[in-house]
C-alpha positions in Angstrom: -1.5 17.9 -6.3 -4.7 15.3 -5.9 -6.9 15.9 -3.2 -7.0 13.4 -0.5 -10.1 12.0 0.8 -10.7 9.9 3.8 -13.6 7.4 4.6 -15.4 7.8 7.6 -13.9 4.3 8.8 -10.3 5.3 7.4 -10.5 8.4 9.8 -12.0 6.7 13.0 -8.6 4.1 12.8 -6.4 6.7 11.8 -7.8 8.5 15.4 -7.9 5.5 17.3 -4.2 4.4 16.4 -3.0 8.1 17.0 -4.5 7.9 20.6 -3.1 4.8 21.3 0.5 6.0 20.0 3.2 6.6 22.5 4.8 9.0 19.5 1.4 10.7 18.2 3.3 13.6 16.6 5.8 11.6 14.5 3.0 8.9 13.8 0.6 11.8 12.5 4.1 13.3 10.5 4.6 9.5 9.0 0.6 9.7 7.4 0.7 13.0 6.3 4.0 12.6 4.4 2.8 9.2 2.8 -0.3 11.0 1.7 1.6 13.9 0.4 4.1 11.3 -1.4 1.1 10.1 -3.4 -1.3 12.9 -3.9 1.9 14.3 -5.4 2.6 11.7 -7.5 6.3 11.3 -6.3 5.4 7.8 -5.4 2.9 5.4 -6.7 2.1 2.3 -4.3 1.7 -0.9 -5.6 -1.5 -2.7 -6.3 -3.2 -5.0 -4.1 -3.1 -8.1 -6.1 -5.1 -7.5 -9.5 -7.8 -4.7 -7.8 -7.7 -1.1 -8.5 -6.5 -0.5 -4.6 -3.0 0.4 -3.5 -1.2 -0.3 -0.4 1.3 2.2 1.1 3.4 0.6 3.8 4.6 3.1 6.4 8.0 2.2 7.1 8.0 3.2 11.0 5.1 2.0 12.2 3.1 -1.3 11.7 0.1 0.1 9.8 -0.7 0.6 5.8 -2.8 3.0 4.0 -5.4 1.6 1.8 -5.9 3.9 -1.2 -8.2 4.1 -4.3 -6.9 6.4 -6.8 -8.7 8.4 -9.4 -7.6 11.1 -11.9 -8.3 14.1 -9.3 -8.4 12.8 -6.0 -6.9 9.7 -3.5 -9.5 7.8 -1.4 -8.1 6.4 1.6 -10.1 3.4 2.3 -8.6 2.0 5.1 -5.8 2.6 7.8 -4.9 -1.2 8.2 -2.6 -2.2 11.3 -0.4 -5.4 10.1 -2.1 -7.7 12.2 -5.2 -7.2 11.0 -7.1 -10.1 8.9 -5.7 -8.9 5.0 -8.6 -7.5 3.1 -10.7 -6.7 6.2 -11.9 -3.3 4.8 -13.4 -5.0 1.3 -16.9 -5.0 2.9 -16.7 -1.3 2.8 -16.8 -0.7 -0.7 -20.0 -0.2 -2.5 
């Protein structure tokens, strides 16, 4: 299983979304389940265009995990609400 690392911004977005949710326990479980599927290699989310980033769309909530995959770890770049401008998180990359 690959290690999962969240960027500071992604962690803040997740915390904010959970704080606003009417179903925080179920929401957190959906996030954890998604990350487990990716980290164990059970599921590989599709790439975003031709970039090195992948998008895991949560089925029950209007959010996507924006991920960067490495041989030994998964980096969560953003936790994007579907109403946000696509690619808003690209300025976080260096």
